N, C-alpha and C positions, 0 to 999 in steps of 0.2 A: 383144633380148629381156631380157637381164640388166638393162639400164637401166630397163625397164618394171617389172620385179619390184621393183627397189630403190625406184623411184618410188612404187609401190603401198604398199610397207612404210613408206616415209617419210610418205605421206599418212595411212596407218592410225595410225601413232604420233602424228602431229600431231592427228588427230581424237580419239584416245583421251586425249591430254594435255589438249586443250581441254575434252573432256567431263568429265575428272577435275576440272579447275579450276572448271567450271560447277557440278558436283555439290558441290564443297567450298564454293563461295560460297553455293549454295542452302541447304546444310546450316547454314552459319553464320547465314544470314538466318532460317532456321527456328528455330534455337536462340535467336537474339536475340529473335524474336517471343514465345517463351515467357517469356523474361526480362522483356520489356516488359510482358506481361500481368501477371506477378507484381508488377512495380513499380507498375503502375497500380492493382492491387488493394490493395497496401500503402498507396499514397497515399490511396485511397478510405477505407480503414480509419482511417488517421491523421486524415483530414479529419473523418470521422464522430465520432471520439472528441474531437477538438479542439472541434467544435461542441457536443458534449455537455458538455464542461468549461466552455465559455463560458456555456452555458445554466445549468449548475449554479451557477457563480459568481454570475451575475445573480440567481438565485433566493436564494442564500445572502445576498447583499448586501441584498436587499429584506427578507429575513426578519429579519436581525440589526440592520440600520440602525446600524452602529457609528459612533462619532463620528469615527474616523480610518480610512483605508484599511487593509486587511489587507496584510501583507507578501506577497511573491511566493509563489504556490502551485504552482510547477512544480519539477522536480528532486527533491530529497530531501523536500520538504514534502509533506504529505498532499494528495491531489487534491481539487478542489472538490466532486466528487460524493460522496466519502467524508465530507467535512466537512458537507455538506448532510444526509447520512443521520444522523450523530450529533446534529446540531443539531435536526432534526425529532424525533428520539427524545426528547431532553431536554425539548423544548417540549411534547410529548404525554404522556410518562410521568412527567415531573417528579421525577427521581431526587434524593434529598436529598444523597447522597454519591457522587462519581465518583472513580475512581482511574485515572490515566493512566501508561502505561509510555512514557516519552519526553515531550518538551514542545515547544511551538512554536505554530504557528497553530491547531492543534487545541485547545490549552489556552485560547486566546483565544475560540474558538468555543464551547467548553463553558461557560466562565465567563460569557460574554455571554448564552448561552441561559438559564443559571441566574439571571442578573440580571433578564432579562425575566420569568422565572417568579416572581421575588421570593423565591426560596428555593434552597438547595443550595450545595455547595462542591466544588471539584475539587482533588485532590492529584496533582501531577505528579512522577514519579520521573525525574530527569535525571542521567545519568552524566558529562556534559560540562559543566564549570563555566562555560565560555564561552557555551554555548547556554542554560544556566540563567539567566545574567545577561541575555542578550538577551531571553528570554521574560519575565523580570521587568520589564524596561524596557518591553516591548510591553504588558504588562498595565497598567502604570502609565499609559502613553500613552493607553490606551483606557478608563481609569477603572475597572479591574476587579480591583484588588489585593485587595479584601476578599472576592472570590469564588473566588480560587485561591491555592494555596500550592505553590511549586516547591521540591521537596526534593532537595538534593544527595545523590545516591545512586551512588557509584562502582561500577563493575563489580568483583565479587569472585568468587573460586572458591566454588562451592556444595558444601558438605560432604555434603549429602544427595543431591546430583545430580552425581556425579563427571563431569568433562569439561565442565561448564557454568560459564560466567562470566555473572553476572546482577547486577541492582541490589542494593546493600546496603540492608537494611530497618531499619537501626539508628535512623534519624531519622524513620521513619514513625510517626505517632501510632497510638494503640490504636484499631483500626477493626474489631474482630471482629464479624462478622455485620451490619456497617453499610453496606457498599458495594453500591449499587444498580446501578452501571454501571462497566465496565472498558473502557478504550480502549487497545489495544496497537499501538503503532507503533515499537517499539524493544525491545531494543537492535538495532544494525545487524547484518547477517549476518556481518560480519567478526569479531564477538566470539567466536563458537565455532560448532560444528555445531548446527543447529536452535536458533538463538540465542534465540528467543522462547518456546520450550517451557516454561521454568521458571515462566512467569507463572501458569499454572493451579495447579500444585501448591504454589507459594510463596505465592499470594494467596488460595487457596481458603478459608482460615479467615476472610477478611474479607467473603466474599460473603453478601449477604442472600438470603432465599428467592426474591426477585424479580429477582435480579441478571442483567443482560444484558452479554455480552462482545462487543465489536466488534474484530475482528482485521483490520488493514490488510494490503495486499500478499498477499491470500489466493489470488491466482492463481499464486504461485510454488510450486515443488515443495516447498521446505522448509516453507512454511506449510500446505500440504495435508497433509504428513506430521504436522505438529504437531497439527492439528485431529483427525486420525485417532487419534493417540495419546491426546489428551485424552478423546475420546469412549470409547475403549477402557478408559481408567482409571476411568471413572464412567459406568455405563449410564443414569443418570438424566438425563444432559445430552443435549441435542439441538442440531443446527446446521442452518443454511441459508445458502446463498450469496446475496449481494446483488450485482446487476450494476453494478459500479463499474470504473473504468479499470484499477486495479491489483488489483481483487478485494477483496471484503469478506465475511468470515465472521461471522455473528451466532450466538452460542450462548446457550442458556438452559436452566434446570433445569425438567424436566417436573413439574407440580404434581400 
């Protein structure tokens, strides 16, 4: 009788052990299925954005018809859809003076759009002398030197904005009330907290009544906070988001 009880106990333990292993495996498969669904969704989103960027680049290329190919537009560079937005705006609104925070492919796009218009000039503030030189060479390669000026503007402490390091404006020409368009794609986040916030208060004196501001990377939390602070500081200004890969905020002054 004792052996029968021991056998039953052994069988029960074995069954429970097997059941536990099966449950563990099923649970792992269940969790893995959720992970697989998430990865498939992520791949789908990335594929969708990649296609959108290829389409935007194709449209930009046809629109500008540059004599030489643009440098790579991935990584730190502005995305093709953002560049397409600012190119279309220049070609439609025909701003006479544009001011850019940072330089690079966006400078080339702005300068070429103005060349196609037959009027306008873009001034680019660049804190990195190496990038400034690269942009100047690219402008020369594209035959756009007379349409753009790259200004060496190292990042300095802002006396009026404690805690902020932003572009020095010592070499910026006198542009009071003359700037019709501002494109903000710098400085990098590593410069300081809310690194691009100073653009509005420091450049506000240059804005014309019809000035439009285009802020890249507007999907990031820092840029969302920056836009909120700008609008709070002046109730006459309005903003809307443009659906771009990294987010684009366009601001204008209500008439």
